N, C-alpha and C positions, 0 to 999 in steps of 0.2 A: 762190276767189271772194272771200269777205269776208276782208280782210287783218288787221283788228284787231278786238278785242272792244269794241264800243260799244253803248250801249242805244238811241241815236238817231242818225240821219244827216240832214243837210240834203239838199236836192235835188241840189246840186252834188256833195256827198260820195257820195250814192247813185249818181249817174251814174258817178262815178269808180270806185267799187267794182264796178259792173257792167261797166265797160269800154266804156261808150257815152257819147255826147255828151249834154248837157242837152236838146238838141232831140230826140234819139232817145228819151230817157227820157219826155219829154212825149208823144211819139207813142205809146209803149207804154201810157202811162196813158190817153190819149184812146181808144185802140183797145180796151183790155181792162178798164179800171177804171171810168171815168166813165160815168154814165148819159147818154142823149141830152139835150142842152140844158145840161148842166153845163159849166163852163169851168175853166180852170187858173189863174184869177186868184190863188188862194191858194197855188200851188205853191212860191213863194219862201219862204213861212212854214211849209211842211209839214215834219213830222218823220217820217222813215221808220224803222220798227223793223227789226231783223234779219230777221224773218219776211216783212216786205214785200219786202226785197231778195231773199230766196229765191224768192218768187213771181215777182217781176220778172225774175230771172235765168232762170227756166224759160220765161217768156213771150218773153224776148229770144232765147233759144236756139231756141225754136220758130219765131219769126219769121225768124231767120237761116236755119234749115233749109228753111223754105218758100221763101224768096227764092232760095236756091242751087238748089233743086230746079226752080224755074221759070225759072232763068237759061238763056239760049240757048247759053252757052259750055260 
């Protein structure tokens, strides 16, 4: 999952490490992290820690598993 040891990741780096697009990262954060009414206006300035990526990785995997389970194919 995490390819190099860093103490902080930008949103773009975090998305890359997770193997998702920046849009998908924003969707994960909106769905699982933000409180109702909060927005992502500061995401470009956000710094993600390795622990954040681990949590987002599990959320992303869960979301993909649910989507594939609900897929009609």
